[in-house]
N, C-alpha and C positions, 0 to 999 in steps of 0.2 A: 433448612428449617423457613417456614415463612415468614414475612413481611408481618404480618397480624402476630402471631406467635412471639416474632421479638418486640414488638411493640407490648403487648401484655406482660412480657416478663420483665421489660422495663417499669411499667406502670409499677408492676407489684413490689419490685426493689423501691422506686422512688417513693411509693406510698409507706413503705416500712420506714425509710429514713425519716419522712416527716412525721409518723408517729412518735417514733423513737425521741427524735431530738424536740419535738413539741412535749411530750411528756416531761422529759429532762428539764426544758423551760419552764415548763408551769410547776414543777416543785419550789424552783425558785419564785415564781410570780407566788406560790402560795404561801411562802416566808414574807415576803414582800406585804401582801396584803393584811396578813397576821399582823407584824409589829406594826406597820402603819394604823392600822385599826386601834391595835393598842397605846401609841403613841397619842392620837386624835384624844382618846377618853383615859388619859393616865389618870386626869386629876379625880373622876367621878369613881375610878377603879381602885384609888389607893395605891397608885404606884410610884407616886412620886417621894412618900418616904422608905416604901420598901426596898428592901437591900438583899444582895445575892453573895454568898461567902466567895472569896476570892480563889479559893481551893477548887470550885466547879470551874474556874475559867481557864483558859490557856495561859502558860507561863509568861507568855512575850504580851500577852493582853494588859496594857498599863501599867507596865513592871515599875514605871518611874513614879507612880502615883497611888501606888498600892496601898490601902489601909487595914486591910482584914476583911473589908466587905467594899461592894461596889454597888451604887443606888440602881436600882432596877431601871429607872426609865434612861439613865445613861446608857446602859449595856444594851436597849432596845434599840435607842436610836444608832448608836455603833453596829448593831446588828443589820438595822434596815440600811444602812449606808454601804456595808461591807467593811468597815473599819475594825471590825473583829478579826477578821482575818489579817490584818495587818498590811505587809506588802504587798501580799496576793490577793489580797481585797480587788485589786484594780483589773488583775489576769482573770479572777472569777467572772467578775461583770463585762470583760470582755469577752469571754466564753460562752458566757449565756447569750451576750448579742451574738453573738456566730452560730451558736444552736438556732435563735429563734429565725436567721439570715437564711440558712440552709431550711429551716422547716418551712418557710416562706415558700422558698424557691422550688421546692420539692414538690410541695403540693400545690404550686401552680402548673408545673409541667406535669405531674400526675393527671390533674385535672384536664389541661389539654392534650393529653394522649387519651383518657378515656373519652372524649368529645371526639377526635380522631376515629377510635374503633366504633363509636357507637354508629357517626357518619357510614363509614364502609359497612357495618352491619346492615343499617337501614338500607343502603344500593343492593346490597345481596338479598334482604327480604323483598324489595320492591321486583327486582330481577325474579324471583324465584316464583315470586305470586303473577308475574304477566304470562299472558299462553304463551307456549312454546314459538311459535312462529315470531312473536314480538320479543324474544329474549335475545338483547345484545350479549356481546363478548364481555366478560366483567373488568372492570379496569384496575390496575393495580394501584395501592393507597401509597 
C-alpha cells in the first residue's frame, strides 16, 4: 500500500480518537460550567435555602451527616468538585485529564499529517501542470 494511503488512514484514525475523547471531556466541562454558573448565582436563584431529598442521592454521599435532605448549594459544590463521587472522584478527574491529553495530542498529530498530505498533493499538482519535458520524477513523501 502506498505511503500516502497509510498516512490518510492514520490521520482518519487519529481524527476519530480526537473527536471521541474531545466529546467525552466536553460532557464533563459542560457539567463544570453549569454547576459553576449555578454556584456563582446561588443567592439570586434562591439555591441557598433549597433542599433536595437524600433519597435521590447515592447511599455513600454524606452518609454520616444525613438528615433527610441536603442543601442544594452544598450538593452543587460537591458535584462541581467531584466529591459527590466519593473516592472515585479523583479517578474521574484523572480520566478526564487523560482524555484531554489524548484529544490534544491526536488533534496535533492529525493536523501535522494533514499538512504533510497537502504538501505532497501540491507537489503532484505542480508537477502535473508543468509541460511534459519539464516534469521531474515524483519524490516520495
